[in-house]
C-alpha positions in Angstrom: 130.7 60.8 78.0 129.5 57.2 77.2 130.5 55.5 74.0 127.8 54.3 71.7 128.6 50.6 72.4 127.8 51.1 76.0 124.5 52.8 75.3 123.2 49.7 73.5 125.3 47.0 75.0 122.3 45.2 76.3 120.7 44.7 72.9 123.4 45.1 70.3 124.2 41.4 70.0 120.7 40.1 70.1 119.4 38.2 67.1 116.9 40.0 64.7 113.3 39.4 65.8 111.3 37.1 63.5 107.6 36.9 64.0 106.2 33.4 64.4 102.9 34.3 62.8 103.8 36.7 60.0 106.0 36.1 57.0 108.9 38.5 56.5 108.1 41.4 54.1 110.3 41.7 51.1 112.5 44.7 50.8 110.8 45.9 47.7 107.4 45.8 49.5 108.8 47.7 52.4 110.2 50.4 50.1 106.7 50.9 48.6 105.4 52.0 51.9 107.6 55.0 51.8 107.2 55.8 48.1 105.6 59.2 47.2 102.0 59.1 46.1 99.8 61.4 44.2 96.8 62.6 46.1 95.1 63.8 42.9 95.2 60.8 40.6 95.4 61.7 37.0 96.2 65.4 37.7 99.6 65.2 36.0 98.1 63.6 32.9 95.4 66.3 32.8 98.0 69.1 33.0 100.1 67.5 30.2 97.0 67.1 28.0 96.0 70.8 28.6 99.6 71.9 27.7 99.6 69.9 24.4 99.3 72.2 21.5 97.1 71.5 18.5 96.7 73.4 15.2 93.6 74.8 13.7 92.5 73.3 10.3 93.1 75.6 7.3 90.0 75.8 5.1 91.3 75.3 1.5 87.8 75.9 0.1 88.3 79.6 0.9 91.4 79.9 -1.2 90.3 79.5 -4.8 93.8 79.3 -6.3 94.9 76.6 -3.9 91.6 74.7 -4.5 92.0 74.8 -8.2 95.6 73.6 -7.9 94.6 70.6 -5.8 91.7 69.8 -8.1 94.1 69.8 -11.1 96.6 67.5 -9.3 93.7 65.1 -8.3 92.6 65.0 -12.0 96.2 64.2 -13.1 96.5 61.5 -10.4 93.2 60.0 -11.6 94.5 59.9 -15.2 97.8 58.2 -14.1 96.3 55.7 -11.8 97.9 52.7 -13.6 101.4 54.0 -13.2 101.1 54.3 -9.4 103.2 57.4 -9.0 104.9 58.2 -5.7 103.3 61.2 -4.1 103.6 63.2 -0.9 100.4 64.5 0.6 100.2 67.0 3.4 96.9 66.7 5.2 95.1 67.5 8.5 94.6 64.8 11.2 92.0 65.8 13.8 92.9 65.3 17.4 90.7 62.8 19.2 91.0 64.5 22.6 90.4 68.2 21.9 89.7 70.8 19.3 92.2 71.1 16.4 94.8 68.6 15.3 98.0 68.5 13.4 99.3 68.5 9.8 101.2 65.4 8.7 102.9 64.5 5.5 102.9 61.0 4.1 104.8 59.7 1.1 103.6 56.6 -0.7 102.6 55.0 -3.9 99.2 56.2 -5.2 96.7 53.4 -5.7 93.5 55.2 -6.7 90.9 57.9 -6.1 87.6 57.0 -4.6 85.3 59.7 -6.1 82.2 58.6 -4.2 83.9 58.8 -0.8 86.2 61.6 -2.0 89.4 60.0 -0.7 92.9 59.1 -2.0 94.0 55.6 -1.3 97.7 54.7 -1.2 99.2 51.3 -1.7 100.1 50.9 2.0 96.4 51.3 2.9 96.5 55.0 3.9 93.2 56.7 3.2 93.1 60.5 3.0 90.0 62.6 2.7 90.0 65.3 0.0 88.7 67.9 2.5 91.7 67.3 4.7 94.4 67.7 2.0 96.3 71.0 2.0 99.1 70.1 -0.4 100.1 67.4 -2.9 103.6 67.4 -4.2 104.5 67.5 -7.9 104.9 64.0 -9.2 
């Protein structure tokens, strides 16, 4: 049985070959050659988007009691505009990618009601449409 040194003894001590016409490739570039690739570009993103869950918007207009409560709170806010009370509003934000959306709560100082556009404006610039509001905390 031959030893490994004897098998390659004719080339083992030769210098590494350097091409006179091509620059040596960096190790990072060589590694990229063997990196896995995705044959279906964007497929993983599409799967994640499909799996992302959205909520359906609750229609407050169908719940007379809740609608009356929200209208009363909006009236009180309008009367107390100068005191800029801190309020927490839970409202619906529509998803830009697919049907549905999510409910978010925001807390901030009340600035004013825009009765023409039917929005609440907070001091930080947040604008919330009346039709998206599901709840306003007691202030």
